[in-house]
PyMOL CGO cylinders between C-alpha atoms (Angstrom):
from pymol import cmd
from pymol.cgo import CYLINDER

trace = [
    CYLINDER, -1.79, 15.93, 0.25, -2.18, 15.50, 4.05, 0.3, 1, 1, 1, 1, 1, 1,
    CYLINDER, -2.18, 15.50, 4.05, -3.80, 12.34, 5.44, 0.3, 1, 1, 1, 1, 1, 1,
    CYLINDER, -3.80, 12.34, 5.44, -7.13, 14.15, 5.82, 0.3, 1, 1, 1, 1, 1, 1,
    CYLINDER, -7.13, 14.15, 5.82, -6.99, 15.50, 2.31, 0.3, 1, 1, 1, 1, 1, 1,
    CYLINDER, -6.99, 15.50, 2.31, -5.95, 12.03, 0.93, 0.3, 1, 1, 1, 1, 1, 1,
    CYLINDER, -5.95, 12.03, 0.93, -8.98, 10.43, 2.65, 0.3, 1, 1, 1, 1, 1, 1,
    CYLINDER, -8.98, 10.43, 2.65, -11.28, 13.14, 1.21, 0.3, 1, 1, 1, 1, 1, 1,
    CYLINDER, -11.28, 13.14, 1.21, -9.87, 12.70, -2.24, 0.3, 1, 1, 1, 1, 1, 1,
    CYLINDER, -9.87, 12.70, -2.24, -10.23, 8.98, -2.19, 0.3, 1, 1, 1, 1, 1, 1,
    CYLINDER, -10.23, 8.98, -2.19, -13.71, 9.09, -0.66, 0.3, 1, 1, 1, 1, 1, 1,
    CYLINDER, -13.71, 9.09, -0.66, -14.82, 11.33, -3.67, 0.3, 1, 1, 1, 1, 1, 1,
    CYLINDER, -14.82, 11.33, -3.67, -13.16, 8.91, -6.07, 0.3, 1, 1, 1, 1, 1, 1,
    CYLINDER, -13.16, 8.91, -6.07, -15.14, 5.96, -4.62, 0.3, 1, 1, 1, 1, 1, 1,
    CYLINDER, -15.14, 5.96, -4.62, -18.44, 7.88, -4.73, 0.3, 1, 1, 1, 1, 1, 1,
    CYLINDER, -18.44, 7.88, -4.73, -17.81, 8.81, -8.36, 0.3, 1, 1, 1, 1, 1, 1,
    CYLINDER, -17.81, 8.81, -8.36, -16.83, 5.28, -9.09, 0.3, 1, 1, 1, 1, 1, 1,
    CYLINDER, -16.83, 5.28, -9.09, -13.43, 6.45, -10.61, 0.3, 1, 1, 1, 1, 1, 1,
    CYLINDER, -13.43, 6.45, -10.61, -10.91, 3.66, -10.99, 0.3, 1, 1, 1, 1, 1, 1,
    CYLINDER, -10.91, 3.66, -10.99, -8.01, 4.64, -8.63, 0.3, 1, 1, 1, 1, 1, 1,
    CYLINDER, -8.01, 4.64, -8.63, -4.91, 2.68, -7.88, 0.3, 1, 1, 1, 1, 1, 1,
    CYLINDER, -4.91, 2.68, -7.88, -3.20, 3.79, -4.66, 0.3, 1, 1, 1, 1, 1, 1,
    CYLINDER, -3.20, 3.79, -4.66, 0.53, 3.14, -4.22, 0.3, 1, 1, 1, 1, 1, 1,
    CYLINDER, 0.53, 3.14, -4.22, 1.95, 3.48, -0.82, 0.3, 1, 1, 1, 1, 1, 1,
    CYLINDER, 1.95, 3.48, -0.82, 5.48, 4.37, -1.82, 0.3, 1, 1, 1, 1, 1, 1,
    CYLINDER, 5.48, 4.37, -1.82, 8.69, 3.60, 0.12, 0.3, 1, 1, 1, 1, 1, 1,
    CYLINDER, 8.69, 3.60, 0.12, 12.36, 3.77, -0.82, 0.3, 1, 1, 1, 1, 1, 1,
    CYLINDER, 12.36, 3.77, -0.82, 12.49, 0.10, -1.85, 0.3, 1, 1, 1, 1, 1, 1,
    CYLINDER, 12.49, 0.10, -1.85, 9.70, 0.67, -4.31, 0.3, 1, 1, 1, 1, 1, 1,
    CYLINDER, 9.70, 0.67, -4.31, 11.29, 3.75, -5.73, 0.3, 1, 1, 1, 1, 1, 1,
    CYLINDER, 11.29, 3.75, -5.73, 14.55, 1.91, -6.21, 0.3, 1, 1, 1, 1, 1, 1,
    CYLINDER, 14.55, 1.91, -6.21, 12.73, -0.88, -7.96, 0.3, 1, 1, 1, 1, 1, 1,
    CYLINDER, 12.73, -0.88, -7.96, 11.08, 1.69, -10.23, 0.3, 1, 1, 1, 1, 1, 1,
    CYLINDER, 11.08, 1.69, -10.23, 14.45, 3.13, -11.16, 0.3, 1, 1, 1, 1, 1, 1,
    CYLINDER, 14.45, 3.13, -11.16, 15.98, -0.33, -11.79, 0.3, 1, 1, 1, 1, 1, 1,
    CYLINDER, 15.98, -0.33, -11.79, 13.07, -1.87, -13.66, 0.3, 1, 1, 1, 1, 1, 1,
    CYLINDER, 13.07, -1.87, -13.66, 11.36, 0.32, -16.38, 0.3, 1, 1, 1, 1, 1, 1,
    CYLINDER, 11.36, 0.32, -16.38, 8.21, -1.78, -16.34, 0.3, 1, 1, 1, 1, 1, 1,
    CYLINDER, 8.21, -1.78, -16.34, 7.79, -1.24, -12.60, 0.3, 1, 1, 1, 1, 1, 1,
    CYLINDER, 7.79, -1.24, -12.60, 8.56, 2.45, -13.02, 0.3, 1, 1, 1, 1, 1, 1,
    CYLINDER, 8.56, 2.45, -13.02, 5.81, 2.71, -15.66, 0.3, 1, 1, 1, 1, 1, 1,
    CYLINDER, 5.81, 2.71, -15.66, 3.31, 1.16, -13.20, 0.3, 1, 1, 1, 1, 1, 1,
    CYLINDER, 3.31, 1.16, -13.20, 4.16, 3.87, -10.61, 0.3, 1, 1, 1, 1, 1, 1,
    CYLINDER, 4.16, 3.87, -10.61, 3.92, 6.59, -13.16, 0.3, 1, 1, 1, 1, 1, 1,
    CYLINDER, 3.92, 6.59, -13.16, 0.53, 5.44, -14.30, 0.3, 1, 1, 1, 1, 1, 1,
    CYLINDER, 0.53, 5.44, -14.30, -0.94, 5.02, -10.80, 0.3, 1, 1, 1, 1, 1, 1,
    CYLINDER, -0.94, 5.02, -10.80, -3.79, 7.50, -10.08, 0.3, 1, 1, 1, 1, 1, 1,
    CYLINDER, -3.79, 7.50, -10.08, -2.24, 8.32, -6.58, 0.3, 1, 1, 1, 1, 1, 1,
    CYLINDER, -2.24, 8.32, -6.58, 0.92, 7.70, -4.88, 0.3, 1, 1, 1, 1, 1, 1,
    CYLINDER, 0.92, 7.70, -4.88, 1.20, 8.54, -1.12, 0.3, 1, 1, 1, 1, 1, 1,
    CYLINDER, 1.20, 8.54, -1.12, 4.47, 8.98, 0.87, 0.3, 1, 1, 1, 1, 1, 1,
    CYLINDER, 4.47, 8.98, 0.87, 4.33, 5.93, 3.04, 0.3, 1, 1, 1, 1, 1, 1,
    CYLINDER, 4.33, 5.93, 3.04, 7.93, 5.35, 3.79, 0.3, 1, 1, 1, 1, 1, 1,
    CYLINDER, 7.93, 5.35, 3.79, 9.77, 7.65, 6.16, 0.3, 1, 1, 1, 1, 1, 1,
    CYLINDER, 9.77, 7.65, 6.16, 12.64, 7.61, 3.76, 0.3, 1, 1, 1, 1, 1, 1,
    CYLINDER, 12.64, 7.61, 3.76, 10.43, 9.16, 1.01, 0.3, 1, 1, 1, 1, 1, 1,
    CYLINDER, 10.43, 9.16, 1.01, 9.37, 11.90, 3.44, 0.3, 1, 1, 1, 1, 1, 1,
    CYLINDER, 9.37, 11.90, 3.44, 13.03, 12.59, 4.30, 0.3, 1, 1, 1, 1, 1, 1,
    CYLINDER, 13.03, 12.59, 4.30, 14.07, 12.71, 0.59, 0.3, 1, 1, 1, 1, 1, 1,
    CYLINDER, 14.07, 12.71, 0.59, 11.33, 15.10, -0.28, 0.3, 1, 1, 1, 1, 1, 1,
    CYLINDER, 11.33, 15.10, -0.28, 12.46, 17.41, 2.50, 0.3, 1, 1, 1, 1, 1, 1,
    CYLINDER, 12.46, 17.41, 2.50, 16.07, 17.06, 1.55, 0.3, 1, 1, 1, 1, 1, 1,
    CYLINDER, 16.07, 17.06, 1.55, 15.68, 18.09, -2.08, 0.3, 1, 1, 1, 1, 1, 1,
    CYLINDER, 15.68, 18.09, -2.08, 13.42, 21.04, -1.09, 0.3, 1, 1, 1, 1, 1, 1,
    CYLINDER, 13.42, 21.04, -1.09, 10.13, 19.53, -2.18, 0.3, 1, 1, 1, 1, 1, 1,
    CYLINDER, 10.13, 19.53, -2.18, 8.59, 18.63, 1.13, 0.3, 1, 1, 1, 1, 1, 1,
    CYLINDER, 8.59, 18.63, 1.13, 5.37, 16.66, 1.49, 0.3, 1, 1, 1, 1, 1, 1,
    CYLINDER, 5.37, 16.66, 1.49, 2.75, 17.88, 3.94, 0.3, 1, 1, 1, 1, 1, 1,
    CYLINDER, 2.75, 17.88, 3.94, 3.05, 14.70, 6.04, 0.3, 1, 1, 1, 1, 1, 1,
    CYLINDER, 3.05, 14.70, 6.04, 3.69, 11.03, 5.89, 0.3, 1, 1, 1, 1, 1, 1,
    CYLINDER, 3.69, 11.03, 5.89, 0.64, 9.07, 4.77, 0.3, 1, 1, 1, 1, 1, 1,
    CYLINDER, 0.64, 9.07, 4.77, 1.25, 5.59, 6.12, 0.3, 1, 1, 1, 1, 1, 1,
    CYLINDER, 1.25, 5.59, 6.12, -0.61, 2.82, 4.24, 0.3, 1, 1, 1, 1, 1, 1,
    CYLINDER, -0.61, 2.82, 4.24, -1.59, 1.03, 7.39, 0.3, 1, 1, 1, 1, 1, 1,
    CYLINDER, -1.59, 1.03, 7.39, -3.19, 4.24, 8.81, 0.3, 1, 1, 1, 1, 1, 1,
    CYLINDER, -3.19, 4.24, 8.81, -4.77, 5.03, 5.47, 0.3, 1, 1, 1, 1, 1, 1,
    CYLINDER, -4.77, 5.03, 5.47, -6.42, 1.63, 5.37, 0.3, 1, 1, 1, 1, 1, 1,
    CYLINDER, -6.42, 1.63, 5.37, -7.96, 2.21, 8.84, 0.3, 1, 1, 1, 1, 1, 1,
    CYLINDER, -7.96, 2.21, 8.84, -9.10, 5.69, 7.97, 0.3, 1, 1, 1, 1, 1, 1,
    CYLINDER, -9.10, 5.69, 7.97, -10.78, 4.53, 4.92, 0.3, 1, 1, 1, 1, 1, 1,
    CYLINDER, -10.78, 4.53, 4.92, -12.49, 1.76, 6.85, 0.3, 1, 1, 1, 1, 1, 1,
    CYLINDER, -12.49, 1.76, 6.85, -13.76, 4.37, 9.25, 0.3, 1, 1, 1, 1, 1, 1,
    CYLINDER, -13.76, 4.37, 9.25, -15.36, 6.32, 6.40, 0.3, 1, 1, 1, 1, 1, 1,
    CYLINDER, -15.36, 6.32, 6.40, -16.60, 2.97, 5.16, 0.3, 1, 1, 1, 1, 1, 1,
    CYLINDER, -16.60, 2.97, 5.16, -18.65, 2.65, 8.34, 0.3, 1, 1, 1, 1, 1, 1,
    CYLINDER, -18.65, 2.65, 8.34, -20.41, 5.86, 7.68, 0.3, 1, 1, 1, 1, 1, 1,
    CYLINDER, -20.41, 5.86, 7.68, -20.85, 5.19, 3.99, 0.3, 1, 1, 1, 1, 1, 1,
    CYLINDER, -20.85, 5.19, 3.99, -21.68, 1.45, 4.33, 0.3, 1, 1, 1, 1, 1, 1,
    CYLINDER, -21.68, 1.45, 4.33, -18.94, 0.56, 1.88, 0.3, 1, 1, 1, 1, 1, 1,
    CYLINDER, -18.94, 0.56, 1.88, -18.17, -3.00, 0.78, 0.3, 1, 1, 1, 1, 1, 1,
    CYLINDER, -18.17, -3.00, 0.78, -14.63, -4.23, 1.16, 0.3, 1, 1, 1, 1, 1, 1,
    CYLINDER, -14.63, -4.23, 1.16, -12.71, -7.15, -0.32, 0.3, 1, 1, 1, 1, 1, 1,
    CYLINDER, -12.71, -7.15, -0.32, -9.35, -8.37, 1.11, 0.3, 1, 1, 1, 1, 1, 1,
    CYLINDER, -9.35, -8.37, 1.11, -6.80, -10.14, -1.17, 0.3, 1, 1, 1, 1, 1, 1,
    CYLINDER, -6.80, -10.14, -1.17, -3.39, -11.48, -0.32, 0.3, 1, 1, 1, 1, 1, 1,
    CYLINDER, -3.39, -11.48, -0.32, -1.04, -13.16, 2.07, 0.3, 1, 1, 1, 1, 1, 1,
    CYLINDER, -1.04, -13.16, 2.07, -1.82, -16.77, 3.27, 0.3, 1, 1, 1, 1, 1, 1,
    CYLINDER, -1.82, -16.77, 3.27, -5.31, -18.10, 3.74, 0.3, 1, 1, 1, 1, 1, 1,
    CYLINDER, -5.31, -18.10, 3.74, -4.83, -18.41, 7.62, 0.3, 1, 1, 1, 1, 1, 1,
    CYLINDER, -4.83, -18.41, 7.62, -3.68, -14.81, 7.95, 0.3, 1, 1, 1, 1, 1, 1,
    CYLINDER, -3.68, -14.81, 7.95, -6.19, -13.25, 5.57, 0.3, 1, 1, 1, 1, 1, 1,
    CYLINDER, -6.19, -13.25, 5.57, -9.04, -15.08, 7.42, 0.3, 1, 1, 1, 1, 1, 1,
    CYLINDER, -9.04, -15.08, 7.42, -7.79, -13.73, 10.77, 0.3, 1, 1, 1, 1, 1, 1,
    CYLINDER, -7.79, -13.73, 10.77, -7.33, -10.16, 9.41, 0.3, 1, 1, 1, 1, 1, 1,
    CYLINDER, -7.33, -10.16, 9.41, -10.77, -10.30, 7.92, 0.3, 1, 1, 1, 1, 1, 1,
    CYLINDER, -10.77, -10.30, 7.92, -12.29, -11.35, 11.26, 0.3, 1, 1, 1, 1, 1, 1,
    CYLINDER, -12.29, -11.35, 11.26, -10.51, -8.61, 13.17, 0.3, 1, 1, 1, 1, 1, 1,
    CYLINDER, -10.51, -8.61, 13.17, -11.36, -5.86, 10.66, 0.3, 1, 1, 1, 1, 1, 1,
    CYLINDER, -11.36, -5.86, 10.66, -15.05, -6.90, 10.66, 0.3, 1, 1, 1, 1, 1, 1,
    CYLINDER, -15.05, -6.90, 10.66, -15.03, -6.87, 14.55, 0.3, 1, 1, 1, 1, 1, 1,
    CYLINDER, -15.03, -6.87, 14.55, -13.51, -3.41, 14.50, 0.3, 1, 1, 1, 1, 1, 1,
    CYLINDER, -13.51, -3.41, 14.50, -15.61, -1.97, 11.73, 0.3, 1, 1, 1, 1, 1, 1,
    CYLINDER, -15.61, -1.97, 11.73, -18.88, -3.89, 11.95, 0.3, 1, 1, 1, 1, 1, 1,
    CYLINDER, -18.88, -3.89, 11.95, -20.79, -1.51, 9.70, 0.3, 1, 1, 1, 1, 1, 1,
    CYLINDER, -20.79, -1.51, 9.70, -18.46, -2.12, 6.79, 0.3, 1, 1, 1, 1, 1, 1,
    CYLINDER, -18.46, -2.12, 6.79, -19.70, -4.97, 4.59, 0.3, 1, 1, 1, 1, 1, 1,
    CYLINDER, -19.70, -4.97, 4.59, -16.74, -7.35, 4.22, 0.3, 1, 1, 1, 1, 1, 1,
    CYLINDER, -16.74, -7.35, 4.22, -17.90, -9.14, 1.05, 0.3, 1, 1, 1, 1, 1, 1,
    CYLINDER, -17.90, -9.14, 1.05, -14.99, -11.51, 0.62, 0.3, 1, 1, 1, 1, 1, 1,
    CYLINDER, -14.99, -11.51, 0.62, -11.34, -12.40, 1.03, 0.3, 1, 1, 1, 1, 1, 1,
    CYLINDER, -11.34, -12.40, 1.03, -8.87, -14.56, -0.79, 0.3, 1, 1, 1, 1, 1, 1,
    CYLINDER, -8.87, -14.56, -0.79, -5.29, -15.59, -0.30, 0.3, 1, 1, 1, 1, 1, 1,
    CYLINDER, -5.29, -15.59, -0.30, -2.61, -14.15, -2.49, 0.3, 1, 1, 1, 1, 1, 1,
    CYLINDER, -2.61, -14.15, -2.49, -0.83, -17.29, -3.43, 0.3, 1, 1, 1, 1, 1, 1,
    CYLINDER, -0.83, -17.29, -3.43, -2.43, -17.90, -6.86, 0.3, 1, 1, 1, 1, 1, 1,
    CYLINDER, -2.43, -17.90, -6.86, -0.75, -18.29, -10.24, 0.3, 1, 1, 1, 1, 1, 1,
    CYLINDER, -0.75, -18.29, -10.24, -1.12, -16.21, -13.31, 0.3, 1, 1, 1, 1, 1, 1,
    CYLINDER, -1.12, -16.21, -13.31, -3.47, -18.93, -14.72, 0.3, 1, 1, 1, 1, 1, 1,
    CYLINDER, -3.47, -18.93, -14.72, -5.80, -18.34, -11.86, 0.3, 1, 1, 1, 1, 1, 1,
    CYLINDER, -5.80, -18.34, -11.86, -6.05, -14.60, -12.28, 0.3, 1, 1, 1, 1, 1, 1,
    CYLINDER, -6.05, -14.60, -12.28, -9.28, -14.76, -14.26, 0.3, 1, 1, 1, 1, 1, 1,
    CYLINDER, -9.28, -14.76, -14.26, -10.92, -16.90, -11.58, 0.3, 1, 1, 1, 1, 1, 1,
    CYLINDER, -10.92, -16.90, -11.58, -9.92, -14.56, -8.78, 0.3, 1, 1, 1, 1, 1, 1,
    CYLINDER, -9.92, -14.56, -8.78, -10.98, -11.44, -10.69, 0.3, 1, 1, 1, 1, 1, 1,
    CYLINDER, -10.98, -11.44, -10.69, -14.34, -13.02, -11.32, 0.3, 1, 1, 1, 1, 1, 1,
    CYLINDER, -14.34, -13.02, -11.32, -14.91, -13.60, -7.66, 0.3, 1, 1, 1, 1, 1, 1,
    CYLINDER, -14.91, -13.60, -7.66, -14.05, -10.02, -6.88, 0.3, 1, 1, 1, 1, 1, 1,
    CYLINDER, -14.05, -10.02, -6.88, -16.27, -8.64, -9.60, 0.3, 1, 1, 1, 1, 1, 1,
    CYLINDER, -16.27, -8.64, -9.60, -19.18, -10.81, -8.29, 0.3, 1, 1, 1, 1, 1, 1,
    CYLINDER, -19.18, -10.81, -8.29, -18.65, -9.44, -4.84, 0.3, 1, 1, 1, 1, 1, 1,
    CYLINDER, -18.65, -9.44, -4.84, -18.78, -5.79, -6.26, 0.3, 1, 1, 1, 1, 1, 1,
    CYLINDER, -18.78, -5.79, -6.26, -16.63, -4.18, -3.48, 0.3, 1, 1, 1, 1, 1, 1,
    CYLINDER, -16.63, -4.18, -3.48, -16.03, -0.45, -3.22, 0.3, 1, 1, 1, 1, 1, 1,
    CYLINDER, -16.03, -0.45, -3.22, -12.54, -1.03, -1.92, 0.3, 1, 1, 1, 1, 1, 1,
    CYLINDER, -12.54, -1.03, -1.92, -10.03, -3.75, -2.58, 0.3, 1, 1, 1, 1, 1, 1,
    CYLINDER, -10.03, -3.75, -2.58, -6.97, -4.03, -0.49, 0.3, 1, 1, 1, 1, 1, 1,
    CYLINDER, -6.97, -4.03, -0.49, -4.15, -6.14, -1.86, 0.3, 1, 1, 1, 1, 1, 1,
    CYLINDER, -4.15, -6.14, -1.86, -1.12, -7.69, -0.09, 0.3, 1, 1, 1, 1, 1, 1,
    CYLINDER, -1.12, -7.69, -0.09, 1.05, -9.76, -2.40, 0.3, 1, 1, 1, 1, 1, 1,
    CYLINDER, 1.05, -9.76, -2.40, 4.80, -10.12, -3.02, 0.3, 1, 1, 1, 1, 1, 1,
    CYLINDER, 4.80, -10.12, -3.02, 6.62, -6.86, -3.40, 0.3, 1, 1, 1, 1, 1, 1,
    CYLINDER, 6.62, -6.86, -3.40, 7.49, -7.56, -7.07, 0.3, 1, 1, 1, 1, 1, 1,
    CYLINDER, 7.49, -7.56, -7.07, 3.98, -8.24, -8.20, 0.3, 1, 1, 1, 1, 1, 1,
    CYLINDER, 3.98, -8.24, -8.20, 1.53, -6.40, -5.89, 0.3, 1, 1, 1, 1, 1, 1,
    CYLINDER, 1.53, -6.40, -5.89, 1.60, -3.07, -7.79, 0.3, 1, 1, 1, 1, 1, 1,
    CYLINDER, 1.60, -3.07, -7.79, 2.03, -4.61, -11.27, 0.3, 1, 1, 1, 1, 1, 1,
    CYLINDER, 2.03, -4.61, -11.27, -0.89, -7.05, -10.67, 0.3, 1, 1, 1, 1, 1, 1,
    CYLINDER, -0.89, -7.05, -10.67, -3.14, -4.15, -9.60, 0.3, 1, 1, 1, 1, 1, 1,
    CYLINDER, -3.14, -4.15, -9.60, -2.04, -2.08, -12.55, 0.3, 1, 1, 1, 1, 1, 1,
    CYLINDER, -2.04, -2.08, -12.55, -2.64, -4.82, -15.08, 0.3, 1, 1, 1, 1, 1, 1,
    CYLINDER, -2.64, -4.82, -15.08, -6.24, -5.57, -13.85, 0.3, 1, 1, 1, 1, 1, 1,
    CYLINDER, -6.24, -5.57, -13.85, -7.54, -2.45, -12.09, 0.3, 1, 1, 1, 1, 1, 1,
    CYLINDER, -7.54, -2.45, -12.09, -10.04, -1.67, -14.94, 0.3, 1, 1, 1, 1, 1, 1,
    CYLINDER, -10.04, -1.67, -14.94, -11.10, -5.26, -15.31, 0.3, 1, 1, 1, 1, 1, 1,
    CYLINDER, -11.10, -5.26, -15.31, -11.70, -5.67, -11.48, 0.3, 1, 1, 1, 1, 1, 1,
    CYLINDER, -11.70, -5.67, -11.48, -14.43, -3.01, -11.55, 0.3, 1, 1, 1, 1, 1, 1,
    CYLINDER, -14.43, -3.01, -11.55, -13.58, -1.75, -8.14, 0.3, 1, 1, 1, 1, 1, 1,
    CYLINDER, -13.58, -1.75, -8.14, -13.24, 2.10, -7.66, 0.3, 1, 1, 1, 1, 1, 1,
    CYLINDER, -13.24, 2.10, -7.66, -10.43, 1.96, -5.14, 0.3, 1, 1, 1, 1, 1, 1,
    CYLINDER, -10.43, 1.96, -5.14, -7.63, -0.66, -5.26, 0.3, 1, 1, 1, 1, 1, 1,
    CYLINDER, -7.63, -0.66, -5.26, -4.70, -0.23, -2.87, 0.3, 1, 1, 1, 1, 1, 1,
    CYLINDER, -4.70, -0.23, -2.87, -1.60, -2.28, -2.07, 0.3, 1, 1, 1, 1, 1, 1,
    CYLINDER, -1.60, -2.28, -2.07, -1.15, -2.62, 1.57, 0.3, 1, 1, 1, 1, 1, 1,
    CYLINDER, -1.15, -2.62, 1.57, 2.09, -4.70, 1.92, 0.3, 1, 1, 1, 1, 1, 1,
    CYLINDER, 2.09, -4.70, 1.92, 2.42, -6.30, 5.36, 0.3, 1, 1, 1, 1, 1, 1,
    CYLINDER, 2.42, -6.30, 5.36, -0.68, -4.67, 6.87, 0.3, 1, 1, 1, 1, 1, 1,
    CYLINDER, -0.68, -4.67, 6.87, -2.72, -7.83, 7.08, 0.3, 1, 1, 1, 1, 1, 1,
    CYLINDER, -2.72, -7.83, 7.08, 0.12, -9.56, 9.04, 0.3, 1, 1, 1, 1, 1, 1,
    CYLINDER, 0.12, -9.56, 9.04, -0.05, -6.79, 11.55, 0.3, 1, 1, 1, 1, 1, 1,
    CYLINDER, -0.05, -6.79, 11.55, -3.88, -6.71, 11.69, 0.3, 1, 1, 1, 1, 1, 1,
    CYLINDER, -3.88, -6.71, 11.69, -3.93, -10.48, 12.16, 0.3, 1, 1, 1, 1, 1, 1,
    CYLINDER, -3.93, -10.48, 12.16, -1.45, -10.14, 15.07, 0.3, 1, 1, 1, 1, 1, 1,
    CYLINDER, -1.45, -10.14, 15.07, 1.35, -12.00, 13.17, 0.3, 1, 1, 1, 1, 1, 1,
    CYLINDER, 1.35, -12.00, 13.17, 3.63, -8.99, 13.29, 0.3, 1, 1, 1, 1, 1, 1,
    CYLINDER, 3.63, -8.99, 13.29, 3.63, -6.00, 15.62, 0.3, 1, 1, 1, 1, 1, 1,
    CYLINDER, 3.63, -6.00, 15.62, 3.70, -2.46, 14.33, 0.3, 1, 1, 1, 1, 1, 1,
    CYLINDER, 3.70, -2.46, 14.33, 6.69, -0.42, 15.39, 0.3, 1, 1, 1, 1, 1, 1,
    CYLINDER, 6.69, -0.42, 15.39, 6.15, 1.47, 18.63, 0.3, 1, 1, 1, 1, 1, 1,
    CYLINDER, 6.15, 1.47, 18.63, 5.51, 5.19, 18.30, 0.3, 1, 1, 1, 1, 1, 1,
    CYLINDER, 5.51, 5.19, 18.30, 9.08, 6.05, 19.28, 0.3, 1, 1, 1, 1, 1, 1,
    CYLINDER, 9.08, 6.05, 19.28, 10.44, 4.00, 16.34, 0.3, 1, 1, 1, 1, 1, 1,
    CYLINDER, 10.44, 4.00, 16.34, 7.89, 5.74, 14.04, 0.3, 1, 1, 1, 1, 1, 1,
    CYLINDER, 7.89, 5.74, 14.04, 8.92, 9.22, 15.24, 0.3, 1, 1, 1, 1, 1, 1,
    CYLINDER, 8.92, 9.22, 15.24, 12.61, 8.28, 14.81, 0.3, 1, 1, 1, 1, 1, 1,
    CYLINDER, 12.61, 8.28, 14.81, 11.81, 6.97, 11.24, 0.3, 1, 1, 1, 1, 1, 1,
    CYLINDER, 11.81, 6.97, 11.24, 13.03, 3.54, 12.18, 0.3, 1, 1, 1, 1, 1, 1,
    CYLINDER, 13.03, 3.54, 12.18, 10.01, 1.44, 11.35, 0.3, 1, 1, 1, 1, 1, 1,
    CYLINDER, 10.01, 1.44, 11.35, 12.05, -0.38, 8.74, 0.3, 1, 1, 1, 1, 1, 1,
    CYLINDER, 12.05, -0.38, 8.74, 14.52, -1.43, 11.49, 0.3, 1, 1, 1, 1, 1, 1,
    CYLINDER, 14.52, -1.43, 11.49, 11.77, -2.68, 13.80, 0.3, 1, 1, 1, 1, 1, 1,
    CYLINDER, 11.77, -2.68, 13.80, 10.39, -4.70, 10.89, 0.3, 1, 1, 1, 1, 1, 1,
    CYLINDER, 10.39, -4.70, 10.89, 13.85, -6.07, 10.10, 0.3, 1, 1, 1, 1, 1, 1,
    CYLINDER, 13.85, -6.07, 10.10, 14.14, -7.22, 13.84, 0.3, 1, 1, 1, 1, 1, 1,
    CYLINDER, 14.14, -7.22, 13.84, 10.90, -9.21, 13.35, 0.3, 1, 1, 1, 1, 1, 1,
    CYLINDER, 10.90, -9.21, 13.35, 11.83, -10.57, 10.00, 0.3, 1, 1, 1, 1, 1, 1,
    CYLINDER, 11.83, -10.57, 10.00, 15.54, -10.95, 9.63, 0.3, 1, 1, 1, 1, 1, 1,
    CYLINDER, 15.54, -10.95, 9.63, 15.06, -12.57, 6.14, 0.3, 1, 1, 1, 1, 1, 1,
    CYLINDER, 15.06, -12.57, 6.14, 14.21, -9.18, 4.81, 0.3, 1, 1, 1, 1, 1, 1,
    CYLINDER, 14.21, -9.18, 4.81, 17.77, -7.94, 5.07, 0.3, 1, 1, 1, 1, 1, 1,
    CYLINDER, 17.77, -7.94, 5.07, 18.50, -8.23, 1.33, 0.3, 1, 1, 1, 1, 1, 1,
    CYLINDER, 18.50, -8.23, 1.33, 15.42, -5.99, 0.53, 0.3, 1, 1, 1, 1, 1, 1,
    CYLINDER, 15.42, -5.99, 0.53, 16.67, -3.47, 3.12, 0.3, 1, 1, 1, 1, 1, 1,
    CYLINDER, 16.67, -3.47, 3.12, 19.96, -2.96, 1.27, 0.3, 1, 1, 1, 1, 1, 1,
    CYLINDER, 19.96, -2.96, 1.27, 17.90, -0.66, -1.04, 0.3, 1, 1, 1, 1, 1, 1,
    CYLINDER, 17.90, -0.66, -1.04, 17.61, 1.92, 1.77, 0.3, 1, 1, 1, 1, 1, 1,
    CYLINDER, 17.61, 1.92, 1.77, 21.24, 3.09, 1.86, 0.3, 1, 1, 1, 1, 1, 1,
    CYLINDER, 21.24, 3.09, 1.86, 21.35, 2.90, -1.95, 0.3, 1, 1, 1, 1, 1, 1,
    CYLINDER, 21.35, 2.90, -1.95, 18.32, 5.20, -1.95, 0.3, 1, 1, 1, 1, 1, 1,
    CYLINDER, 18.32, 5.20, -1.95, 19.89, 7.74, 0.38, 0.3, 1, 1, 1, 1, 1, 1,
    CYLINDER, 19.89, 7.74, 0.38, 22.98, 7.86, -1.66, 0.3, 1, 1, 1, 1, 1, 1,
    CYLINDER, 22.98, 7.86, -1.66, 20.95, 8.27, -4.85, 0.3, 1, 1, 1, 1, 1, 1,
    CYLINDER, 20.95, 8.27, -4.85, 18.99, 11.15, -3.36, 0.3, 1, 1, 1, 1, 1, 1,
    CYLINDER, 18.99, 11.15, -3.36, 22.07, 12.95, -2.10, 0.3, 1, 1, 1, 1, 1, 1,
    CYLINDER, 22.07, 12.95, -2.10, 23.88, 12.55, -5.45, 0.3, 1, 1, 1, 1, 1, 1,
    CYLINDER, 23.88, 12.55, -5.45, 20.85, 13.70, -7.43, 0.3, 1, 1, 1, 1, 1, 1,
    CYLINDER, 20.85, 13.70, -7.43, 20.57, 16.92, -5.40, 0.3, 1, 1, 1, 1, 1, 1,
    CYLINDER, 20.57, 16.92, -5.40, 24.34, 17.58, -5.73, 0.3, 1, 1, 1, 1, 1, 1,
    CYLINDER, 24.34, 17.58, -5.73, 24.05, 17.08, -9.51, 0.3, 1, 1, 1, 1, 1, 1,
    CYLINDER, 24.05, 17.08, -9.51, 21.14, 19.48, -9.68, 0.3, 1, 1, 1, 1, 1, 1,
    CYLINDER, 21.14, 19.48, -9.68, 23.03, 22.08, -7.60, 0.3, 1, 1, 1, 1, 1, 1,
    CYLINDER, 23.03, 22.08, -7.60, 26.02, 21.86, -9.88, 0.3, 1, 1, 1, 1, 1, 1,
    CYLINDER, 26.02, 21.86, -9.88, 23.96, 22.67, -12.89, 0.3, 1, 1, 1, 1, 1, 1,
]
cmd.load_cgo(trace, "trace")
């Protein structure tokens, strides 16, 4: 789906109170799903996966199954907040540090004053604290829950508790809160057009280099898979 179609689809899901997990897929996540069957199952059972990473869009085009357009998670979050202003939706933020989530919440509330921000909570809690966090979210009764936790447990955590949370739309947003809070800068438009957002992010966070090694592995995997299909 295009961005507009995605927003329309998710708006309807919220209005119908249909439990929907949105995964904003990038090459790193795809490789993780191939290497870890449990993570792969989480992705297979998500109600919606959108092509967030430029590498995913490239791969789709390369194998002859193009997507309509890239649906970046950061932009999708803001589009949903815009609709939330019209619909008077309630939103809950979960993830990252307490300082960053507080700042992100303040900035989002300032930008979208008609959205009811019903709560926020940092993402550094243990498995033993899951029930307590879930209870807080259930009491707040949001229409949307945006989650930003470590890459290896963001999607699995949502998958595990999405029905228990009682929230129609639950979406993983990765580093979006860091950008919203002003801790990181989003890649300039030129980098976005050249599909180099990953490189701009790496320049800001060099410690991510190990994760970025999945990008060339992903490209090689896509090329080889297409060659294998062609040979058949």
